[in-house]
C-alpha positions as CSV (number, residue, x, y, z in Angstrom):
1,M,0.0,0.0,0.0
2,E,2.8,2.3,0.8
3,K,4.3,1.8,-2.6
4,I,1.0,2.7,-4.1
5,Y,0.8,6.0,-2.2
6,R,4.4,6.8,-3.1
7,L,3.4,6.1,-6.8
8,I,0.3,8.4,-6.4
9,W,2.4,11.2,-4.9
10,F,5.0,10.7,-7.6
11,F,2.3,11.5,-10.2
12,V,0.9,14.3,-8.2
13,L,4.4,15.9,-7.9
14,L,4.9,15.2,-11.6
15,T,1.6,17.0,-12.5
16,V,2.4,20.0,-10.2
17,A,5.9,20.2,-11.9
18,A,4.2,20.1,-15.3
19,T,1.7,22.7,-14.3
20,A,4.6,24.9,-12.9
21,A,6.4,24.7,-16.2
22,W,3.1,25.5,-18.2
23,A,2.7,28.5,-15.8
24,Q,5.8,29.9,-17.6
25,N,3.8,29.7,-20.8
26,S,6.7,28.0,-22.6
27,G,7.7,24.4,-23.6
28,K,9.0,22.1,-26.2
29,L,8.1,19.2,-28.5
30,E,10.5,16.6,-29.8
31,Y,10.1,13.9,-32.4
32,N,12.5,11.9,-34.4
33,G,15.5,14.0,-33.8
34,C,13.5,17.3,-34.3
35,K,12.6,19.8,-31.7
36,M,10.3,22.9,-31.5
37,T,10.6,25.4,-28.6
38,Y,7.8,27.8,-28.0
39,S,6.7,30.6,-25.6
40,V,3.5,32.6,-25.1
41,S,3.2,35.9,-23.4
42,G,0.4,38.3,-22.8
43,G,-2.2,35.7,-22.1
44,T,-2.7,33.2,-19.1
45,I,-2.4,29.4,-19.9
46,V,-5.2,27.9,-17.9
47,R,-4.8,24.2,-19.2
48,Q,-2.9,22.0,-21.6
49,G,-4.2,19.2,-23.8
50,D,-2.4,15.9,-24.2
51,S,0.6,15.6,-26.4
52,H,-0.4,13.3,-29.3
53,A,2.5,11.0,-30.2
54,G,4.8,13.6,-29.0
55,V,4.2,15.9,-32.0
56,Q,1.2,18.0,-31.1
57,R,0.3,20.2,-28.1
58,T,-2.9,22.3,-27.5
59,L,-3.0,25.0,-24.9
60,T,-6.0,26.9,-23.7
61,C,-5.5,30.4,-22.6
62,E,-7.3,33.6,-21.5
63,V,-6.3,37.0,-22.7
64,K,-7.8,40.5,-21.9
65,T,-8.8,43.0,-24.5
66,G,-6.2,45.5,-25.0
67,N,-3.4,43.1,-24.0
68,T,-0.8,42.2,-26.6
69,I,-0.3,38.4,-27.0
70,T,3.2,37.3,-28.3
71,F,3.9,33.8,-29.7
72,T,7.4,32.6,-30.5
73,C,8.5,29.3,-31.8
74,T,11.8,27.9,-33.1
75,G,12.4,24.6,-35.0
76,T,15.6,22.7,-35.2
77,G,16.3,19.4,-36.7
78,V,16.7,17.4,-40.0
79,N,17.5,19.5,-43.1
80,N,16.7,22.7,-41.2
81,R,13.1,22.8,-42.1
82,K,11.0,25.8,-41.4
83,C,8.3,26.8,-39.0
84,H,4.9,27.4,-40.5
85,F,2.9,30.0,-38.4
86,K,-0.7,30.8,-38.7
87,M,-2.6,33.3,-36.5
88,V,-6.5,33.9,-36.7
89,A,-8.4,36.2,-34.6
90,T,-12.2,36.4,-34.9
91,T,-15.2,38.1,-33.3
92,G,-17.0,34.8,-32.6
93,K,-16.8,32.4,-29.8
94,S,-14.7,30.0,-31.8
95,E,-12.4,29.9,-34.9
96,N,-15.3,29.2,-37.2
97,E,-17.6,31.7,-35.9
98,G,-17.8,35.5,-36.3
99,V,-15.9,37.9,-38.5
100,V,-12.2,37.1,-39.2
101,L,-10.3,40.2,-38.0
102,E,-6.8,39.0,-39.0
103,S,-5.1,36.0,-40.4
104,K,-1.5,35.7,-41.2
105,K,0.9,32.9,-42.4
106,I,4.7,33.2,-41.9
107,N,7.4,30.7,-43.0
108,E,10.6,31.1,-41.0
109,Q,12.8,28.8,-38.9
110,T,12.1,31.2,-35.9
111,V,8.7,33.0,-35.8
112,T,7.7,35.8,-33.3
113,Y,4.3,37.3,-33.7
114,S,2.5,39.9,-31.6
115,Y,-1.1,40.7,-31.7
116,T,-3.0,43.4,-29.7
117,I,-6.6,42.1,-28.9
118,P,-9.2,44.5,-30.1
119,R,-12.3,45.3,-28.2
120,N,-14.7,43.2,-30.3
121,A,-12.6,40.2,-30.5
122,R,-13.9,37.0,-28.8
123,Y,-11.5,34.4,-29.8
124,V,-7.9,34.1,-30.9
125,R,-6.2,31.2,-32.3
126,L,-2.3,31.1,-32.5
127,Q,-0.9,28.2,-34.3
128,A,2.7,27.1,-35.3
129,T,4.0,24.0,-36.9
130,Y,7.5,22.7,-37.5
131,D,8.0,20.4,-40.6
132,T,10.2,17.5,-39.5
133,N,10.5,16.1,-43.0
134,S,9.8,12.7,-41.4
135,S,7.5,10.2,-42.5
136,R,5.5,7.4,-40.8
137,E,3.3,5.2,-42.9
138,G,4.0,7.6,-45.8
139,R,2.8,10.7,-43.9
140,S,4.6,13.6,-42.6
141,K,4.7,14.1,-38.9
142,P,5.2,17.9,-38.2
143,L,5.5,19.2,-34.7
144,S,2.6,21.4,-33.9
145,I,1.5,23.8,-31.1
146,A,-1.9,25.5,-31.0
147,V,-2.9,28.2,-28.5
148,N,-6.7,28.7,-28.3
149,C,-7.5,31.9,-26.3
150,S,-10.9,33.1,-25.0
151,V,-11.0,36.9,-24.8
152,V,-11.9,38.0,-21.3
153,E,-14.4,40.9,-21.2
154,G,-12.9,44.2,-19.9
155,A,-10.0,46.3,-21.0
156,S,-6.5,45.7,-19.7
157,T,-5.2,48.5,-17.4
158,T,-1.6,47.7,-18.4
159,G,-1.6,50.0,-21.4
160,P,-3.5,51.8,-24.1
161,V,-5.7,49.9,-26.5
162,T,-4.8,49.8,-30.3
163,V,-7.8,50.8,-32.4
164,R,-7.6,49.8,-36.0
165,E,-10.4,51.6,-37.5
166,E,-10.7,49.7,-40.8
167,D,-10.4,46.1,-39.4
168,D,-11.9,46.2,-36.0
169,D,-15.3,47.9,-36.5
170,P,-15.1,49.2,-32.9
171,C,-18.8,50.4,-32.9
172,G,-20.0,46.9,-33.7
173,C,-21.9,47.7,-37.0
174,K,-20.6,44.9,-39.3
175,G,-22.5,41.9,-40.3
176,G,-25.2,42.4,-37.7
177,L,-23.1,40.5,-35.2
178,F,-24.7,42.3,-32.4
179,S,-28.0,42.9,-33.9
180,E,-29.9,40.4,-31.7
181,R,-28.5,41.7,-28.5
182,S,-30.8,43.8,-26.4
183,L,-29.7,47.3,-25.3
184,K,-29.6,46.0,-21.7
185,D,-27.4,43.1,-22.6
186,W,-24.7,44.8,-24.7
187,S,-24.6,48.6,-24.0
188,P,-22.5,48.2,-20.7
189,K,-19.9,46.4,-22.9
190,Y,-19.8,48.4,-26.0
191,N,-20.9,51.7,-24.6
192,R,-23.0,52.5,-27.7
193,Y,-25.9,54.8,-26.7
194,K,-23.9,55.9,-23.6
195,D,-23.5,59.6,-22.9
196,C,-19.9,60.5,-23.9
197,N,-20.0,63.9,-22.1
198,V,-19.3,65.8,-25.3
199,R,-21.7,68.9,-25.8
200,F,-22.3,71.5,-28.4
201,K,-20.9,74.9,-27.5
202,D,-22.2,76.6,-30.6
203,I,-24.5,75.7,-33.5
204,T,-24.9,77.7,-36.8
205,G,-27.3,76.6,-39.4
206,D,-28.3,72.9,-40.2
207,V,-26.4,70.5,-37.8
208,A,-27.6,66.9,-37.3
209,V,-26.8,63.8,-35.2
210,R,-27.3,60.0,-35.7
211,P,-25.9,56.8,-34.2
212,E,-23.0,55.3,-36.2
213,C,-24.8,52.1,-37.1
214,E,-28.1,53.6,-38.3
215,D,-28.7,55.0,-41.7
216,D,-28.9,58.6,-42.8
217,D,-32.6,58.7,-42.4
218,S,-31.9,58.5,-38.7
219,Y,-30.3,62.0,-38.5
220,V,-32.0,64.4,-36.1
221,G,-31.4,68.2,-35.7
222,A,-28.9,69.1,-33.1
223,E,-29.6,71.5,-30.2
224,F,-27.4,72.8,-27.4
225,E,-29.0,70.3,-25.0
226,T,-28.6,67.3,-27.4
227,V,-26.9,64.4,-25.6
228,L,-24.0,63.0,-27.6
229,H,-23.2,59.3,-27.3
230,Y,-20.3,57.1,-28.0
231,C,-20.2,56.3,-31.8
232,D,-22.5,59.1,-32.7
233,R,-22.2,60.8,-36.0
234,I,-22.3,64.6,-36.3
235,K,-23.0,66.3,-39.7
236,T,-23.0,70.0,-40.8
237,E,-24.8,71.1,-43.9
238,D,-24.1,74.0,-46.3
239,D,-23.3,77.2,-44.5
240,S,-23.4,75.5,-41.2
241,E,-21.0,75.0,-38.3
242,A,-20.7,73.4,-35.0
243,I,-18.4,73.7,-32.1
244,L,-18.0,70.8,-29.7
245,G,-16.6,70.9,-26.2
246,L,-14.4,67.8,-25.7
247,A,-12.8,68.7,-22.4
248,D,-11.8,71.7,-20.3
249,K,-10.6,74.5,-22.7
250,T,-10.6,72.3,-25.6
251,S,-12.9,72.8,-28.5
252,L,-13.4,71.1,-32.0
253,T,-14.9,73.2,-34.7
254,M,-16.7,71.6,-37.6
255,L,-17.0,73.7,-40.8
256,S,-19.6,73.3,-43.5
257,N,-20.2,70.0,-45.1
258,T,-18.4,67.9,-42.5
259,I,-19.1,64.5,-40.9
260,L,-17.2,63.2,-38.0
261,R,-17.7,60.2,-35.6
262,L,-17.3,60.3,-32.0
263,P,-15.1,57.6,-30.2
264,P,-16.5,54.1,-29.5
265,Y,-15.2,53.6,-26.0
266,E,-15.9,55.0,-22.7
267,G,-13.0,57.0,-21.3
268,E,-11.4,57.4,-24.9
269,I,-12.7,60.8,-26.1
270,S,-9.1,60.9,-27.3
271,N,-10.0,59.2,-30.6
272,V,-12.2,61.0,-33.2
273,K,-12.7,59.8,-36.8
274,M,-13.2,62.2,-39.6
275,V,-15.5,60.9,-42.4
276,M,-15.4,63.9,-44.6
277,G,-15.0,67.7,-44.5
278,I,-12.8,70.1,-42.4
279,I,-12.3,70.6,-38.7
280,W,-9.9,72.5,-36.5
281,I,-9.1,71.9,-32.8
282,N,-7.6,74.1,-30.1
283,M,-6.5,71.5,-27.6
284,N,-5.3,72.5,-24.1
285,K,-1.9,71.0,-23.4
286,S,-3.0,69.6,-19.9
287,M,-5.7,67.5,-21.7
288,F,-5.2,63.7,-21.4
289,K,-2.3,63.6,-19.0
290,G,0.2,61.3,-20.4
291,G,-1.9,60.9,-23.4
292,E,-2.9,62.7,-26.7
293,L,-5.8,63.4,-28.9
294,R,-5.8,61.2,-32.1
295,L,-7.6,62.3,-35.2
296,H,-8.3,59.4,-37.6
297,G,-8.8,60.0,-41.4
298,T,-9.1,57.5,-44.2
299,Q,-5.4,57.7,-45.1
300,A,-3.6,58.9,-42.0
301,V,-3.9,59.4,-38.2
302,S,-2.6,62.3,-36.2
303,G,-1.5,62.5,-32.6
304,I,-1.7,66.0,-31.1
305,R,-1.1,67.5,-27.6
306,G,-1.2,71.2,-26.7
307,T,-2.0,72.0,-30.3
308,I,-3.9,74.0,-32.8
309,V,-4.4,71.9,-35.9
310,A,-6.8,71.8,-38.8
311,M,-7.8,68.6,-40.7
312,E,-9.5,68.0,-44.1
313,E,-10.7,64.6,-45.1
314,T,-11.9,63.9,-48.7
315,G,-12.0,60.1,-48.7
316,K,-9.0,60.1,-51.1
317,E,-6.6,62.4,-49.1
318,T,-6.1,63.2,-45.5
319,K,-4.7,66.6,-44.8
320,F,-3.3,68.2,-41.6
321,W,-2.2,71.8,-41.0
322,L,-0.2,72.6,-37.8
323,L,-0.8,76.2,-36.7
324,A,0.7,75.9,-33.2
325,G,2.1,73.2,-31.0
326,K,3.1,69.7,-31.8
327,V,1.7,67.1,-34.0
328,D,2.7,63.7,-35.6
329,V,1.1,62.2,-38.6
330,T,1.2,58.4,-39.3
331,S,0.2,57.0,-42.8
332,K,-2.2,54.1,-42.2
333,K,-0.9,52.2,-45.2
334,T,2.8,52.5,-44.7
335,G,3.0,53.1,-40.9
336,K,5.5,55.9,-41.6
337,K,5.3,58.8,-39.1
338,V,6.3,62.4,-39.7
339,V,6.5,65.2,-37.0
340,L,5.4,68.6,-38.1
341,Q,6.5,72.2,-37.0
342,A,4.2,75.1,-37.0
343,G,3.6,76.2,-40.5
344,Q,3.9,72.7,-42.0
345,M,1.1,70.6,-43.4
346,T,0.8,67.0,-44.7
347,I,-1.1,65.4,-47.6
348,T,-1.5,61.6,-47.3
349,G,-3.0,59.8,-50.5
350,K,-4.3,56.4,-51.1
351,D,-0.8,55.2,-52.0
352,G,0.1,55.8,-48.4
353,Q,2.7,58.4,-49.2
354,T,2.8,61.6,-47.1
355,K,4.0,64.9,-48.6
356,I,5.0,67.8,-46.3
357,Q,4.5,71.4,-47.5
358,K,4.9,74.8,-45.9
359,F,1.9,77.1,-45.6
360,N,1.1,80.7,-44.5
361,I,-0.4,80.5,-41.0
362,E,-2.4,83.7,-41.3
363,Q,-4.0,82.6,-44.6
364,A,-4.8,79.2,-43.2
365,A,-6.3,80.7,-40.1
366,K,-8.6,82.8,-42.4
367,K,-9.5,79.5,-44.3
368,F,-10.3,77.6,-41.3
369,K,-12.0,80.6,-39.5
370,I,-9.5,80.4,-36.7
371,P,-9.1,83.7,-34.8
372,M,-5.4,84.7,-34.9
373,D,-5.7,85.8,-31.1
374,E,-6.3,82.0,-30.3
375,I,-3.0,81.2,-32.0
376,R,-1.2,84.0,-30.2
377,N,-2.7,83.1,-26.9
378,H,-1.6,79.5,-27.4
379,Y,2.0,80.5,-27.5
380,S,1.6,82.8,-24.6
381,D,-0.1,80.1,-22.4
382,T,2.3,77.3,-23.3
383,G,5.6,79.2,-23.2
384,S,7.2,76.8,-25.5
385,T,5.9,74.1,-28.0
386,G,8.4,71.8,-29.6
387,N,11.0,73.7,-31.5
388,T,9.0,76.9,-31.4
389,S,9.8,79.5,-28.6
390,V,7.4,82.0,-27.0
391,L,5.6,84.3,-29.5
392,F,3.9,87.6,-28.6
393,T,2.5,90.7,-30.2
394,A,3.5,94.3,-29.5
395,D,2.3,97.3,-31.5
396,K,0.9,95.1,-34.2
397,L,4.2,93.3,-34.8
398,N,4.7,89.7,-33.9
399,Y,8.0,88.5,-32.2
400,K,9.6,85.2,-31.3
401,V,11.8,85.1,-28.2
402,L,15.3,83.9,-29.2
403,T,17.1,84.3,-25.9
404,A,16.6,85.9,-22.5
405,T,17.3,89.3,-24.0
406,T,16.6,89.0,-27.8
407,V,13.8,88.6,-30.2
408,E,13.1,88.4,-33.9
409,V,10.1,89.7,-35.9
410,T,8.5,86.4,-36.8
411,G,6.4,85.2,-39.7
412,E,4.8,82.4,-37.6
413,L,2.1,84.9,-36.4
414,R,1.8,87.5,-39.1
415,G,-0.7,90.4,-39.4
416,T,-1.5,92.4,-42.4
417,Y,0.6,95.5,-42.9
418,K,0.0,98.6,-45.0
419,G,1.9,101.7,-45.9
420,S,5.0,102.4,-43.7
421,V,6.1,100.0,-41.0
422,K,8.7,100.6,-38.4
423,I,10.5,98.0,-36.5
424,P,11.7,99.1,-33.1
425,A,15.2,98.5,-31.8
426,Q,13.7,97.2,-28.5
427,V,10.4,95.9,-27.4
428,K,8.8,95.2,-24.0
429,H,6.7,92.0,-23.0
430,Q,5.5,91.1,-19.6
431,G,7.8,93.5,-17.9
432,K,10.9,92.4,-19.8
433,T,12.8,94.5,-22.5
434,Y,14.2,92.6,-25.6
435,Q,16.5,93.7,-28.3
436,V,15.1,93.2,-31.8
437,V,18.0,91.3,-33.7
438,G,16.4,89.6,-36.6
439,I,13.7,89.5,-39.1
440,G,12.5,85.9,-39.5
441,S,11.4,83.9,-42.5
442,N,8.0,85.1,-44.1
443,A,7.8,87.9,-41.5
444,F,6.6,90.4,-44.1
445,A,6.0,88.1,-47.1
446,N,3.2,88.7,-49.4
447,Q,2.3,92.2,-47.8
448,S,1.6,93.8,-51.0
449,Q,0.2,97.0,-49.4
450,M,3.4,97.6,-47.4
451,T,5.4,100.3,-49.3
452,S,8.2,101.0,-46.9
453,I,10.1,99.5,-43.9
454,T,12.3,101.1,-41.2
455,I,15.0,98.6,-40.0
456,P,17.0,99.5,-36.8
457,T,20.7,99.1,-36.5
458,S,20.1,96.4,-33.9
459,V,18.9,93.9,-36.7
460,R,21.8,91.5,-37.5
461,S,20.0,89.0,-39.7
462,I,17.3,89.0,-42.4
463,A,16.0,85.4,-43.2
464,G,15.1,83.9,-46.5
465,D,11.6,85.1,-47.9
466,A,11.4,87.8,-45.1
467,F,10.0,90.2,-47.5
468,A,9.2,88.0,-50.5
469,N,6.5,89.4,-52.8
470,S,6.0,92.5,-50.7
471,G,5.1,95.9,-52.1
472,L,8.4,97.7,-50.9
473,T,9.6,100.4,-53.2
474,S,12.8,101.0,-51.4
475,V,14.6,99.6,-48.4
476,T,17.7,100.5,-46.3
477,V,19.5,98.0,-44.0
478,P,21.7,100.1,-41.6
479,G,23.3,97.6,-39.1
480,D,26.9,96.4,-39.1
481,K,27.7,92.8,-40.1
482,V,24.1,92.1,-41.2
483,S,23.4,88.7,-42.8
484,I,21.0,88.9,-45.6
485,A,19.9,85.4,-46.7
486,A,19.1,84.2,-50.2
487,N,15.7,85.2,-51.4
488,A,15.2,87.6,-48.6
489,F,13.6,90.1,-50.9
490,R,12.6,87.5,-53.6
491,N,10.1,88.9,-56.2
492,C,9.6,92.3,-54.8
493,K,8.4,93.7,-58.2
494,K,7.9,97.3,-57.0
495,L,11.4,97.6,-55.4
496,L,13.5,100.2,-57.2
497,T,16.5,100.8,-54.9
498,A,18.1,99.0,-51.9
499,T,20.8,100.3,-49.7
500,V,22.9,98.2,-47.2
501,S,24.7,100.9,-45.4
502,G,26.3,99.0,-42.5
503,K,29.9,97.8,-42.4
504,N,31.0,94.3,-43.5
505,P,27.6,93.1,-44.7
506,Q,27.0,89.4,-45.5
507,C,24.6,89.7,-48.4
508,Q,23.8,86.6,-50.6
509,G,24.0,87.4,-54.3
510,D,20.5,86.1,-54.9
511,A,19.0,88.0,-52.0
512,F,17.1,90.2,-54.5
513,T,16.3,87.7,-57.2
514,G,13.2,88.3,-59.2
515,C,13.1,92.2,-58.3
516,S,12.4,93.0,-61.9
517,S,12.0,96.9,-61.4
518,M,15.1,97.3,-59.3
519,K,17.7,99.8,-60.6
520,E,20.5,99.7,-58.1
521,L,22.0,98.1,-55.0
522,R,24.2,100.5,-52.9
523,I,26.5,98.6,-50.6
524,R,29.8,98.9,-48.9
525,D,32.8,96.6,-47.9
526,I,32.4,93.9,-50.6
527,K,34.8,92.7,-53.2
528,E,36.0,95.7,-55.5
529,S,35.4,93.5,-58.5
530,N,31.7,93.1,-57.7
531,Y,31.0,96.9,-58.1
532,G,29.5,97.8,-61.4
533,K,28.2,94.2,-62.0
534,T,24.6,93.3,-62.4
535,L,22.9,92.0,-59.4
536,P,21.8,88.3,-59.9
537,G,18.2,87.9,-60.8
538,T,17.7,91.5,-61.5
539,T,18.8,94.3,-64.0
540,A,20.1,96.4,-61.0
541,V,23.7,97.7,-60.9
542,I,25.8,97.1,-57.8
543,K,27.2,100.5,-56.6
544,K,29.9,101.2,-54.0
545,L,28.5,103.1,-51.0
546,Q,31.0,105.7,-49.6
């Protein structure tokens, strides 16, 4: 009897040891000189099936939505055969039920695959085989491991949920999968028809709302007291606008002929999907501590924080304009991410390629009906955003702080200038006095009604395109050792004369290119051989200033 008890305890201990090994979510299979090692992370192995003839193992696991499950297998043995890996995730209760969300096959000797469980998944199957190239009764005997995971309700708190708009149908509208569920049954899980705490701050014209999963006949007119729900669509008609309050001091403005969809999940107002049209957002930097607001288009998605950004969606192209702050844009097709600076925009097409272009912030603000004061206040409130320093306005000129004591006239916040404009040598802001040492790129570009400019001797640099296409008829640069960049006065068609009176100037030869009416440039302290020559890009003669 004692021997029997010992034998029983032996098997108990063996089972416990095996269970402990499985608790590590890893193991191996061996057959006919071949071996496959594997490991699973991100899910909990709750039981194991029998190993059939030493070549097949089935695991049962649980995994939470939002978790990333990773499966790795390595095969070694005869003829270095390869692992064959297959992963299927569905919305049903088994592999053969529901909509297949993702299915991949990979042929490598070592395979690692990671998959983030979407909210509407119900079942995930991970399967890997290793071809042993062996035969028994004429049939191959590959090593095989299958992990069958049931998705546990409730989002993981270990990290953010990855939402793939195209594949996961987060609002649950595809295929009528939830059509037979009662509101009481599935609303707590999917949050559809739940108040998302977004409200209208302003409504102009014809604005309407409907649930995402309903048809267009379900649109109803919006009012200030309208309760907005997760997955609602909001639409503005011709000559209509709407302003939504997303969070404290954060607003989203919808222009005419725009449709957007509110996020699908409770607590995730950080995801907004554009269907078509134009919006712009003024987002307070403190919103979503540690997070960001994500704008989804058909071709690209943007992550913003502490930002004023505009977005246009056509269905074929997704465009973003950054007017202040910080934004990144990621192509949905290629996964390539770019980071923008204020004054840059992106265009992402169906080919997945993203183009970056510069734009005029003032003109864009007019297009999107963004008050310039909001952009100025953004810089004043944030102090610094990315590579952009504090900007402020004084006596109708806009400045960027360069150091603790210096500023430049900036083109990032530019007004409209007429007639004669005077740049002071010093300017005060919030009790501090700054010396004006530069004129930045685009500071006075396209100011066709500006006829003259007074530049102080404190200015040491004039950037490219600072006065491009302006209405200047004459200009004098008085400071010593002034750097005048290429294209600084590009295409000033009305400019007749220019004088650089300071000592030892550093004037690029093509600074005045395209100034077709220009007669002369008077300048001192350059190579003697340059005097009497024609200024590049003009018909003006270079004359020596005594």
